[in-house]
C-alpha positions, 0 to 999 in steps of 0.5 A: 194728889196728896199735899206735901208740906215743907217741914215734912220735906225737910225732915225727909231730906235729913232722914235721907242723909241719915239713911244713906250714911248708915248704909255707907258707914259713919265716921268714928265718934269723937272721944270725950278724952281731950287727947283722944279727941285731938287724935281724932281731929288729926286723923280726920284732917289727914283724911281730908288731905289724902282725899284732895290728892285725887281731884275726881274723888275729892268733892264727893269724898269730902262732901260725904264727910261733911254731911255726916258731921253735920247731920249725925249727932257728933259731939259739939266740940272744937275738934269737930268744928275744926274738921268741918271748917277744913272740909268746907274750905276745901270744897268751897275753894274748888271751882264748880263745886256745886255744878259737880253735883248738878252735872252728875244729876243731869248725867244720871237723868240721861242714863235713866231715860236711856234705860242704862240705870234704874230709878233707884240708881238715879236717886243716888245722884239726888242723894248726893245733890242734897249735900248742897244744903251745907255748902253756902256759896253763890255757886250753890245758890245759883245751881239750886235756883236753876233746879227750882224750875224742874217741873217733874213732880208737879203732876204727882209723877216722878221721872219715868212716869211713876207715882211720887207716892210709893206704898207708904213712902214718898219719892223726892223730886229735884225742885223739892230737894232744891227748896229744902237745901235753900231753906237749910242754907244760912241765907240771911234775906231769903224767903225762909218759909220755915220761920213762919208759924204756918207750914207751907205747901211745898210747891207754893214754897218752890214758887216763892223761892223761884220769885226770889231767885228771879229778883236776884237774877234781874238785879232787883235784890241781892242776898248774903249769908249769915255772918257775912257782909258780902252781897251776892247777885246771880254771878257772885259778889256784887261790886260796891259801886254797883251796890251804891248805884242800885241804892241810889236808884232805889232811893230815887224810885222811892222818892218819886213814889213818895212825891207822887203819893203826896201829890195825889194826896194833895189833889183832893185838898186843892179840889176841896179848897176850890169848892169852898172858895166857890161856895164862899164867893156865892154866899158873899155874892148873895149877901151883896145882892140882898144888900143892893136889893134892900137899898133899891127897895128903900129908895122906892119906899117899899122898905123903911 
């Protein structure tokens, strides 16, 4: 089976975004003229407000706008940043914003297995899932962490039994999409495999993030997003008291470990001291015996 590498998967994911956007139609370009750019911002903010009026369509509609502004080459300017911030705020303050996408994916999976939709239609749910790469929240990380355990694709087969390689193309699987999203998210203290000099085979990357997420779930570590001091666990922000307790526990464990290492290091030294003392005593005893013998021999007149 051909090997997948992480940088290729991330590039594929980004092209996945661009292809789907071009099929749906992108937002208008941001004008260079300051007044026209301001009007562009006002219209986008108005669209955001309009979309939010329909709860059922607000998340997918806002997510599509966010994906376009993040992936396509829109001009870097304050107007663009203001719209992106407004979209992110609107989505991230919506309860179950990440679960919305994973629930849709699970529903599409069930429908495909029941022959109600085609595999092509199933990939649309995967396409929508990939927008989680731009939604930094503990809920997003938790949902992606769950998807890392999806075994589909490890045997080279997609859902339904087809081959992951279709002609010259590659069909994404959920754990790989989750991996790519986690790599793109601004997680400050995650594995961040793309930062290394050597590319990582995808399923090795999936396993490394799985190990990281397992440590988060079991309370062995916390994580935070770049620019934020908030530490997160599997269920959201970790209270300050809990962080202090964990820090004390780590220090105690570290202190015990250091003391143990010092004790182990000192054992050979103590042992060598005992050996040297024994040798020294033997030498002294030998000298004393020689002196005593010499005196005996002298009394007997053997030595003068």
